[in-house]
KETINU-544682 format. One line per field, with one value per residue (C-alpha): residue number from 1; x, y, z. Coordinates in Angstrom, 1 decimal, m for minus. Layout:
N
num = [NUM;...]
X = [X;...]
Y = [Y;...]
Z = [Z;...]
***
This chain:
159
num = [1;2;3;4;5;6;7;8;9;10;11;12;13;14;15;16;17;18;19;20;21;22;23;24;25;26;27;28;29;30;31;32;33;34;35;36;37;38;39;40;41;42;43;44;45;46;47;48;49;50;51;52;53;54;55;56;57;58;59;60;61;62;63;64;65;66;67;68;69;70;71;72;73;74;75;76;77;78;79;80;81;82;83;84;85;86;87;88;89;90;91;92;93;94;95;96;97;98;99;100;101;102;103;104;105;106;107;108;109;110;111;112;113;114;115;116;117;118;119;120;121;122;123;124;125;126;127;128;129;130;131;132;133;134;135;136;137;138;139;140;141;142;143;144;145;146;147;148;149;150;151;152;153;154;155;156;157;158;159]
X = [24.9;23.6;25.9;24.9;21.2;21.8;23.8;21.1;18.5;20.4;21.0;17.2;16.2;18.8;17.8;14.1;14.8;16.6;13.9;11.0;12.7;12.0;8.3;6.6;3.1;2.0;1.8;m1.4;m2.3;m3.9;m6.4;m7.3;m10.1;m7.8;m9.1;m6.4;m6.3;m3.9;m1.4;1.8;4.8;7.5;10.8;11.8;15.5;14.8;11.7;13.4;10.0;8.1;4.9;2.0;m0.6;m4.0;m6.0;m9.0;m7.8;m5.8;m2.0;0.3;3.6;6.2;9.4;12.4;13.2;9.8;10.3;10.9;11.1;10.7;10.2;9.6;7.8;6.6;3.7;2.5;m0.7;m1.9;m4.5;m6.8;m9.9;m9.2;m8.2;m11.5;m13.4;m11.6;m11.6;m15.2;m14.5;m11.0;m9.8;m6.1;m5.9;m7.7;m5.4;m2.3;m3.7;m4.2;m0.5;0.7;0.9;0.7;3.2;2.5;5.2;4.5;6.4;5.6;6.6;6.2;6.5;5.4;3.3;2.9;3.7;1.3;2.7;1.3;1.8;1.5;1.2;1.9;1.6;4.4;4.4;6.5;8.7;9.4;9.9;13.7;14.1;11.7;13.8;17.0;15.6;14.1;17.4;19.4;17.1;16.2;19.6;17.8;17.9;14.8;14.1;13.7;11.1;11.3;14.3;15.0;18.2;19.0;21.6;22.9;21.2;23.2;23.4;23.4;26.2]
Y = [29.9;30.9;28.5;25.7;26.3;26.6;23.4;21.6;22.9;21.6;18.3;18.0;18.8;16.5;13.7;14.2;14.1;10.7;9.2;10.3;9.5;10.9;11.8;12.3;13.7;14.3;10.6;8.8;5.1;3.4;0.6;m2.3;m0.2;2.8;5.0;7.1;8.1;10.7;9.1;10.0;7.8;7.6;5.6;5.2;4.3;3.6;1.4;m0.1;0.0;1.8;3.4;4.4;6.3;7.3;9.9;8.0;4.7;1.7;2.4;0.0;m0.9;m2.9;m3.9;m3.5;m7.3;m8.2;m6.1;m8.4;m5.8;m2.1;m0.5;2.9;3.8;7.0;7.2;10.1;10.8;13.5;16.0;15.9;15.5;18.4;20.6;19.7;20.8;24.1;24.9;26.2;28.7;29.7;28.5;29.3;27.9;24.7;24.2;24.7;22.3;19.7;19.9;19.2;16.0;15.0;12.7;10.3;8.8;5.3;3.5;m0.1;m2.1;m5.9;m7.6;m10.6;m10.7;m14.1;m16.0;m14.0;m11.9;m8.3;m5.3;m1.6;0.9;4.5;7.6;10.0;13.8;15.1;17.0;14.0;11.0;11.1;11.6;8.7;6.4;7.5;7.2;3.8;2.5;4.0;2.9;m0.7;m1.5;m2.8;m1.4;0.2;m1.2;1.7;0.6;4.0;6.2;8.3;10.1;10.3;13.0;14.3;17.4;20.6;22.2;25.9;27.5]
Z = [38.4;34.9;33.1;35.4;34.7;31.0;31.0;33.0;30.5;27.5;29.1;29.9;26.3;24.7;27.0;26.2;22.5;22.9;25.1;22.9;19.5;16.1;15.6;12.2;12.9;9.3;8.4;7.3;7.8;4.8;5.5;3.1;1.5;0.8;3.5;5.1;8.8;10.2;12.6;14.3;13.4;16.0;16.1;19.8;20.4;24.1;23.5;20.4;18.7;16.0;17.3;15.1;17.1;15.6;17.5;18.8;17.4;18.5;18.6;16.9;18.4;16.4;18.1;15.9;16.2;14.7;11.5;8.5;5.7;5.1;1.7;0.2;m3.0;m4.6;m7.0;m9.1;m10.9;m13.3;m12.2;m15.2;m13.2;m10.8;m13.8;m15.6;m12.5;m12.2;m16.0;m16.3;m13.6;m14.5;m17.9;m17.5;m13.9;m14.9;m17.9;m15.7;m13.1;m15.8;m16.7;m13.1;m11.2;m7.6;m5.9;m2.9;m0.7;0.6;3.5;4.1;7.2;7.0;10.4;12.3;15.5;17.2;14.0;11.9;9.1;9.0;6.8;7.7;4.9;5.7;3.4;4.3;4.1;1.2;3.6;5.8;3.6;3.3;7.0;7.7;5.5;7.1;10.7;10.0;8.7;11.6;14.3;13.1;11.6;8.5;4.9;3.5;0.0;m2.4;m5.0;m6.8;m7.7;m4.7;m3.8;m0.1;m0.2;3.0;4.4;4.3;7.7;8.0;9.8]
***
C-alpha cells in the first residue's frame, strides 16, 4: 500500500514537471526605452511554446515554430559611479567597489507573428543563464547563437 502511494506520488510530480515545463522566475523583460519588468520565462514541452508572463501585464506566447533566431550575450560594466557614491562614507569599501564590475546576461528571441518580425529581449539571472540556453536549445530544436564567450559545461550531479 505504501509503495503504491509513493509510486503514485512520484508519477504525479514527474508528470506535473513535464506538463508545466522549465520555469525561470527571476527573468526581466526589457522594453524599447530600457525599462526592465520582472517576468516569468517558461518553456513548455506540451504547449510547444515559450511563455513570458509579467505580473499585471500582458503575457507573451511564442510557439516554437515561430522562433526565427535565439541569441545570448553577456555585458559587463565597471562600478565607478557606485564606488564614488560609497567612498565618502567608507573609503576602503568605495575603493573596492570601484575595482569590481557587474555582469548582465541577455537572451534575445527573434520571431514572427502574422508576418511581422518581432524581438523579445530578456535579462537573465546569473544563476539561470546557462540553463536557459540549454533548455531553449533542447525544447525548440534550434541553436542559440552565443555572441559572447560562454562555456556550457555539463552540470555535475551530486551522488
